[in-house]
Residue, then its C-alpha position, 0 to 999 in steps of 0.5 A: m282883093l285881100f289875101d292872107d299873105l304875100d305869097t298868095a297875093l303874088a301868085a294870084a297877080r302873076s297868074c292874072r289874065l284880066c287884060q290878055r285880049w289887049l296885050p300883043e305879046g300876051p300876059r306875063p306879069v312881072i313883079q318882085a316882092s318879099a314881106n321883108a322888102r325895105v324899098l318899093i319901086i313903082g314904075q310904069a310897065p315892063g318893056r319888051r326886054v323885061h317881058e322876055s326875061g321876066l326880070p324887072f328893069n332888066d334893060p338900060s333903064g334898070d342900069r341907070l336906075r341902079e346907078w341912081l340908087g347906088v346899088t349893084r345888080e345883085q342887091f337890086y334883085q334881092p326881094d328882101l331889099f327891093a319890091i318892084m311893082p309896076m303900074g301895069f304888070c305886063y308889056p303893053g306893046k309898042g306905040k308911035s313914040g315908045d311903049l304904050p301906057p300901062a294897063r289901067i286895071c293893074a293898080p286898082v286890082w293888085h297894088q293894095a293887095i300886095k302893098t298890105h303885106l309890105s310893112r317893112v317898106s320905108v322908102t317908095l320910089l314913084i317912077g314916071q308920070y303914071a305912078q305919080q298921078y296915081y299916088l300923089a295928091n295935089k301934085p303939080k301938073t307936069l312931071t318936071e314940076t312934080v320931081k322939082h318939088w320932091q321934098k314935099w313927099a320925101p323922105r318916105t316917097f320920091a318922085l322920079p323921072h323914068p330912067s329910060p335912055r329916051n329921057t337923056l335929053w330931059l336929064r341934060r336940061n334938068p341937071w338939078f335932078e342928078e345934083q340934088v334929088v339923086p343924092a338925097m334919094r340915094d342916102h334915104v334908100q341906103q339908110a332904108l336898106y341897111d337900118 
């Protein structure tokens, strides 16, 4: 789908009901964007807390992500700084070991329609395996290996693990991520925000 401007694209995405029959809590697309955004964050899908508040990364994952980025909550929720667009726009429901995967329909239907109007974005963060599988060609098979090869896509794109508290063990086992990747990513994000 193509739209003349970002406001029209966002209004259409926010009123989307394409997968409502599969959503246990009903549709509530969560997205933040402005044509002036400098950084694009592509995550997985809203969790229950985000579904309830309508605010992306309004949970402990968001707290950790903002820490990685070196930004305040106020900065993070400025659409002129950060566009936030998940792979699945709505909360997919609970699975056996966490939330279900994001709906597969959102990215093919909405991402390009929205990204077309984000011409000022200079850094994109791909958070988690679903975003990385969708956007990175010739990537390694595992998330760990993909993140380890972050320089292959930097400085325009950074592949990150999900900042969920569920990934604390992964972060402990892979200290190189917070020692090497986070500082490099933070520097490029800060430069993008204030150039």
